[in-house]
C-alpha positions as CSV (number, residue, x, y, z in Angstrom):
1,M,129.7,31.7,-37.3
2,D,131.2,33.9,-40.1
3,K,133.3,31.9,-42.5
4,F,135.9,33.3,-44.7
5,N,138.9,32.4,-46.7
6,I,140.9,34.5,-47.7
7,N,142.3,31.8,-50.8
8,S,139.2,32.8,-52.4
9,L,139.7,36.7,-52.7
10,D,141.1,38.3,-55.7
11,N,143.7,41.1,-55.6
12,Q,140.5,43.3,-55.9
13,D,139.5,41.8,-52.9
14,V,142.1,41.9,-50.6
15,K,142.2,46.3,-52.0
16,D,138.8,46.9,-50.8
17,M,139.5,45.2,-47.6
18,N,138.5,47.3,-44.9
19,L,141.6,47.3,-42.8
20,K,141.3,50.9,-41.2
21,H,143.0,52.3,-38.0
22,G,142.8,54.7,-36.1
23,G,145.6,57.8,-35.4
24,N,145.5,60.0,-38.6
25,I,146.2,62.9,-37.5
26,L,148.7,64.2,-39.8
27,T,145.8,64.2,-43.1
28,Q,143.7,65.8,-40.7
29,A,145.6,68.5,-39.7
30,K,146.7,68.5,-43.6
31,K,142.8,68.6,-44.4
32,L,142.1,71.6,-41.8
33,N,145.3,73.4,-42.6
34,I,146.2,73.6,-38.6
35,L,149.3,72.0,-36.5
36,P,148.9,68.2,-36.1
37,S,149.5,69.7,-32.3
38,K,145.5,71.2,-32.6
39,I,144.4,68.1,-33.3
40,I,142.0,66.5,-30.1
41,D,143.2,62.5,-31.4
42,S,140.6,60.3,-30.0
43,S,140.8,57.7,-32.1
44,A,143.9,56.0,-31.3
45,S,144.3,54.8,-27.6
46,L,147.1,56.6,-26.6
47,V,148.1,58.3,-23.2
48,P,147.4,61.6,-23.5
49,F,150.8,62.4,-21.2
50,K,154.2,63.6,-22.6
51,P,156.8,60.7,-23.2
52,P,158.3,60.8,-19.9
53,K,161.9,62.3,-19.5
54,I,164.0,59.2,-19.1
55,L,162.5,58.1,-22.3
56,L,164.0,61.7,-23.7
57,D,167.5,61.3,-22.3
58,A,168.1,58.1,-23.6
59,L,167.3,59.5,-27.4
60,F,168.9,62.7,-26.6
61,L,172.4,60.7,-25.3
62,E,171.8,58.1,-29.1
63,I,171.9,61.9,-30.6
64,K,174.8,63.6,-28.6
65,T,177.5,60.5,-28.8
66,L,175.9,59.7,-33.1
67,G,175.2,56.0,-31.7
68,F,172.7,56.1,-35.1
69,R,176.1,55.9,-37.5
70,Y,175.9,51.8,-36.2
71,Y,174.1,49.6,-37.1
72,P,172.1,47.8,-34.0
73,E,172.5,45.1,-33.0
74,R,171.0,42.3,-35.1
75,N,170.2,39.6,-31.9
76,L,169.1,42.6,-29.6
77,H,170.7,40.5,-27.0
78,N,170.7,43.7,-24.4
79,L,166.5,44.2,-24.9
80,K,165.4,40.8,-24.6
81,E,167.8,40.6,-21.3
82,I,166.2,43.6,-19.9
83,I,162.7,42.1,-21.0
84,G,163.6,38.8,-19.2
85,K,163.9,40.1,-15.9
86,F,161.1,42.7,-16.2
87,H,158.7,39.5,-16.8
88,Q,160.9,36.5,-14.6
89,I,161.3,35.0,-18.6
90,N,164.0,33.6,-20.3
91,P,165.2,36.3,-22.9
92,D,165.2,33.2,-25.4
93,N,161.6,33.1,-25.1
94,I,161.2,36.8,-26.1
95,L,161.8,38.5,-29.6
96,P,161.2,42.4,-29.6
97,G,159.8,43.8,-33.0
98,N,159.4,47.3,-35.2
99,G,156.0,47.7,-33.2
100,A,153.3,45.1,-32.1
101,S,152.0,45.0,-35.9
102,E,155.2,43.5,-37.0
103,L,154.5,40.6,-34.1
104,I,151.1,40.1,-35.5
105,T,152.3,39.7,-39.1
106,W,154.7,37.3,-37.6
107,A,152.2,35.5,-35.8
108,G,149.7,35.1,-38.4
109,Y,153.1,33.1,-40.2
110,E,152.5,31.0,-37.2
111,A,149.0,30.4,-37.3
112,S,149.2,29.9,-41.6
113,K,151.1,26.8,-40.2
114,F,147.9,25.5,-37.7
115,G,145.1,25.4,-40.2
116,T,142.3,27.6,-39.5
117,S,142.2,30.3,-37.2
118,C,139.1,32.1,-35.6
119,I,138.9,36.0,-35.2
120,P,136.2,36.8,-32.3
121,S,134.8,39.8,-33.5
122,P,134.5,43.0,-33.7
123,S,138.4,42.9,-34.1
124,F,141.6,44.4,-34.3
125,V,141.7,44.7,-38.1
126,D,145.5,43.6,-38.1
127,Y,144.8,39.8,-37.4
128,E,142.9,40.0,-40.6
129,R,145.8,41.5,-42.3
130,S,148.1,39.5,-41.0
131,L,146.3,36.2,-41.8
132,S,146.0,37.9,-45.2
133,C,150.0,38.0,-45.8
134,W,150.4,34.2,-45.6
135,N,147.4,33.0,-47.3
136,A,145.8,31.5,-44.1
137,S,141.9,31.1,-44.1
138,F,139.9,32.2,-41.0
139,N,136.8,32.7,-39.5
140,Y,134.8,34.8,-37.2
141,S,133.2,34.5,-34.7
142,E,130.8,37.0,-33.0
143,L,131.3,38.0,-29.1
144,P,128.6,39.4,-27.0
145,K,127.7,43.2,-27.5
146,N,126.2,43.6,-23.8
147,W,128.6,42.9,-20.8
148,S,128.3,43.5,-17.1
149,N,129.9,46.5,-15.5
150,S,132.4,44.4,-13.2
151,F,135.8,43.0,-14.5
152,P,137.8,40.5,-15.4
153,Q,134.6,38.3,-17.4
154,S,135.0,35.0,-18.1
155,F,136.3,34.5,-22.2
156,P,132.3,33.7,-23.3
157,I,133.2,32.3,-26.7
158,Q,135.2,28.7,-27.8
159,P,134.7,28.4,-31.7
160,I,135.6,25.3,-34.2
161,C,139.0,26.0,-35.1
162,D,142.4,25.4,-34.5
163,V,144.0,28.8,-34.2
164,I,142.4,31.6,-32.1
165,W,143.4,35.4,-31.4
166,I,142.7,37.0,-28.5
167,T,142.6,40.7,-27.4
168,N,143.2,41.3,-23.5
169,P,141.6,43.8,-22.5
170,H,139.6,43.5,-25.6
171,N,139.5,45.9,-29.1
172,P,137.6,47.9,-29.7
173,T,134.9,46.8,-27.1
174,G,137.5,47.3,-23.7
175,Q,136.5,44.1,-21.9
176,L,139.0,42.6,-20.0
177,W,139.1,38.3,-20.0
178,D,139.7,36.9,-17.2
179,K,143.0,34.6,-16.9
180,K,141.7,31.4,-15.7
181,S,139.0,30.8,-18.6
182,L,141.8,31.9,-21.1
183,E,143.9,29.0,-19.5
184,I,140.6,26.7,-20.9
185,I,141.2,28.0,-23.8
186,L,144.6,27.5,-23.9
187,K,144.1,23.1,-23.1
188,K,141.6,23.1,-26.4
189,Y,143.5,25.1,-29.6
190,K,146.8,24.2,-31.0
191,L,147.8,27.9,-31.0
192,V,146.6,31.1,-29.3
193,I,147.2,34.5,-30.4
194,C,146.7,36.6,-27.0
195,D,147.3,40.5,-28.0
196,E,148.2,42.1,-24.7
197,A,148.6,45.7,-26.4
198,F,146.4,48.3,-23.7
199,L,147.2,45.7,-20.7
200,A,149.2,47.6,-18.9
201,I,147.6,50.9,-19.0
202,T,144.0,48.6,-17.8
203,P,143.9,49.1,-14.1
204,N,144.4,45.5,-13.0
205,G,144.9,44.2,-15.5
206,E,148.1,42.9,-15.1
207,K,146.8,40.3,-12.6
208,E,145.1,38.6,-16.1
209,S,148.6,38.2,-18.3
210,L,149.3,34.9,-20.1
211,I,152.7,35.6,-19.6
212,P,153.8,33.9,-16.8
213,L,151.4,30.8,-18.3
214,T,154.3,30.7,-21.6
215,K,156.6,29.1,-19.3
216,I,153.6,26.0,-19.7
217,Y,152.5,26.3,-22.7
218,E,153.8,25.9,-25.6
219,N,151.2,26.7,-27.9
220,L,150.9,30.0,-26.7
221,L,152.1,33.6,-28.4
222,V,151.6,36.8,-26.1
223,I,152.1,39.8,-28.2
224,R,152.9,43.5,-25.3
225,S,153.5,46.7,-27.3
226,L,155.2,49.6,-24.9
227,T,153.3,52.2,-27.6
228,K,150.6,52.9,-26.2
229,L,151.7,53.2,-22.7
230,F,154.6,55.8,-23.2
231,N,152.6,57.7,-25.9
232,I,155.8,56.3,-28.6
233,A,153.5,55.6,-31.5
234,G,156.4,56.6,-33.6
235,L,159.1,54.7,-32.1
236,R,157.5,51.3,-32.9
237,L,158.4,49.2,-30.5
238,G,156.6,46.2,-29.0
239,Y,157.7,42.2,-28.0
240,V,156.3,38.5,-28.2
241,I,157.2,36.3,-25.7
242,G,156.5,32.3,-26.3
243,S,158.3,29.4,-27.9
244,S,161.9,29.7,-28.6
245,E,161.5,27.6,-31.3
246,K,159.1,29.1,-32.9
247,L,160.5,32.8,-32.3
248,K,164.2,31.3,-33.8
249,K,162.4,30.3,-36.9
250,W,161.1,33.9,-36.9
251,S,163.9,35.5,-36.7
252,I,166.1,33.7,-39.2
253,K,162.9,35.0,-41.9
254,R,162.6,38.3,-40.6
255,D,164.4,41.7,-41.7
256,P,168.2,41.2,-40.8
257,W,167.8,44.8,-38.7
258,P,163.9,45.1,-37.6
259,L,164.8,47.7,-34.9
260,N,166.8,50.8,-34.5
261,C,169.2,52.1,-32.3
262,F,166.8,54.0,-30.5
263,A,163.5,51.6,-30.2
264,I,166.3,49.2,-28.7
265,N,167.4,52.0,-26.5
266,A,163.9,53.3,-25.4
267,G,163.0,49.8,-23.6
268,I,166.0,48.9,-22.5
269,K,165.4,52.5,-20.0
270,L,162.1,52.0,-20.2
271,L,161.9,48.5,-18.4
272,S,165.4,48.8,-16.8
273,N,163.8,51.1,-13.8
274,R,161.2,49.4,-12.1
275,N,160.3,52.3,-9.9
276,F,159.9,54.5,-12.4
277,Y,157.8,52.0,-14.4
278,K,155.6,51.4,-11.0
279,E,155.3,54.9,-10.5
280,W,154.6,55.4,-14.1
281,T,152.0,53.1,-14.8
282,K,149.9,54.3,-11.3
283,K,149.7,57.4,-13.1
284,I,148.3,55.7,-15.5
285,H,145.4,54.2,-14.2
286,D,144.6,57.1,-11.8
287,W,143.9,59.0,-15.0
288,V,141.9,55.4,-16.6
289,I,139.6,55.5,-13.5
290,V,138.6,58.9,-13.0
291,E,138.5,60.7,-16.6
292,K,136.4,56.7,-17.5
293,D,133.9,58.1,-15.2
294,W,133.8,61.2,-16.0
295,V,133.4,60.9,-19.4
296,S,130.6,58.2,-19.4
297,N,128.7,60.2,-17.3
298,E,128.9,63.2,-20.1
299,L,128.3,61.4,-22.8
300,S,125.2,59.4,-20.8
301,K,123.4,62.9,-20.4
302,I,122.6,62.4,-24.6
303,K,119.6,61.2,-26.1
304,N,119.7,57.8,-28.4
305,L,123.2,57.4,-27.1
306,K,124.4,54.4,-25.3
307,V,127.6,54.5,-23.3
308,H,129.1,50.9,-22.9
309,N,131.2,49.6,-20.0
310,S,135.4,49.4,-20.2
311,S,137.6,48.2,-18.4
312,T,140.5,50.8,-20.2
313,N,141.7,53.6,-21.6
314,F,139.1,53.2,-24.7
315,F,135.0,52.6,-25.1
316,L,132.0,51.9,-28.0
317,I,129.7,53.9,-28.2
318,E,126.2,53.6,-29.4
319,S,123.5,55.1,-31.2
320,K,119.9,54.4,-32.4
321,F,121.2,55.9,-35.8
322,S,123.9,56.7,-37.9
323,M,127.1,58.4,-36.7
324,T,128.7,59.4,-40.2
325,S,127.2,62.6,-39.9
326,N,128.4,62.8,-35.9
327,I,131.8,61.9,-36.9
328,N,132.1,64.7,-40.2
329,Y,131.0,67.2,-37.6
330,L,133.5,66.8,-35.2
331,E,136.4,66.8,-37.6
332,K,135.2,69.5,-39.3
333,K,136.7,70.5,-35.1
334,G,139.6,68.9,-34.8
335,I,138.4,66.3,-33.3
336,L,139.0,62.5,-34.2
337,I,137.0,60.1,-32.7
338,R,137.2,56.1,-34.5
339,E,134.2,55.0,-37.2
340,C,133.3,51.6,-36.3
341,S,131.9,50.5,-39.3
342,S,135.0,48.5,-40.7
343,F,134.9,46.5,-37.6
344,R,132.9,43.2,-38.2
345,F,129.6,43.1,-36.6
346,L,129.6,46.4,-35.9
347,D,128.1,49.2,-37.8
348,E,128.0,52.9,-38.5
349,K,125.8,52.9,-35.5
350,W,129.0,52.5,-33.2
351,A,132.2,54.4,-32.6
352,R,135.0,53.4,-30.4
353,I,136.0,57.3,-27.9
354,S,139.4,57.0,-26.7
355,L,140.4,58.6,-23.1
356,Q,142.0,62.6,-23.4
357,N,143.3,64.7,-20.0
358,R,140.3,66.6,-19.3
359,K,141.1,70.0,-20.5
360,N,140.6,67.7,-24.1
361,N,137.3,65.0,-22.8
362,K,135.8,68.8,-21.9
363,I,136.1,69.9,-25.6
364,L,135.3,66.1,-26.8
365,C,132.5,65.7,-25.1
366,R,130.7,69.1,-25.5
367,E,131.1,68.8,-28.9
368,I,129.9,65.2,-29.0
369,Q,126.6,66.7,-27.6
370,N,126.6,69.6,-29.8
371,S,127.4,66.9,-33.0
372,F,123.9,65.5,-31.6
373,K,122.1,68.7,-31.8
374,K,122.4,69.2,-35.5
């Protein structure tokens, strides 16, 4: 286990922490002097479809009625009611947030009360950022870098710590963890934080959700995001489900108006129509199944490159050599993939690919193939 205590860092250390993200479209478009729409962004794992009309209509209505002139609802009662009905959960056990990132920050606050956190790694960098906000101690436990092609899989490690952070499906590997194995984890730790940001995108993923278990285990927090599923990263919309006592304390300490009126109405509209939601997610799952196989087959033709299997809309590729020159080549072509040197236990030989539509996947695969010929 790789131990790390944020309390031992000085300001420069914190400044230098490798907290990188994908999705830097605007920066790259400016660098190339092209429109952001011309960038193929395979670094951020958003679905490639335009946001649904039902959402756009709700946003246009808010503009038309000038609803944005007023302060938004502070207690978010209507949105919590809709989310509660959607998941069959008491609204008191739900807290919407300004994207999953804000809720991850508050999960770090909760984790800091219980002792040392463990981050199974490689992992999403925001967990580290969150814990550093609250001077919480944490360490890392390495996940296997090879796995079978069948999903879901049993969670493979049980590190010694007080709090464990789990991502399901896992980012950046795309592994889908089995619900039964995660329930065993719940019985071993003071607090379990499960980030299900990509679960709705993942075919058969909802079967492994821990949301029903929040009714049984007070030590469980489940974080969800609507950003990826509906391609609305700019709206910032997510929610956490867990102990009403814990979430009430977060509400007292957080900003008075964490969500704007557009995000609130978007959440209500997207989750209040179950037939629409089922049709949308079916379209997403069909896309993942077809495009994942197609892209994997194309990239598997490249010598010295290994394509790792995944349950969802992103996956890792592993080269025998550094991929820095490949990534630079792709950037000049207006294509972004996620470099992985900022992920603990990965290095410059790894990259993460996020699926696009077929047209862009063809360009993506062709240029990745070309990058290995240079």
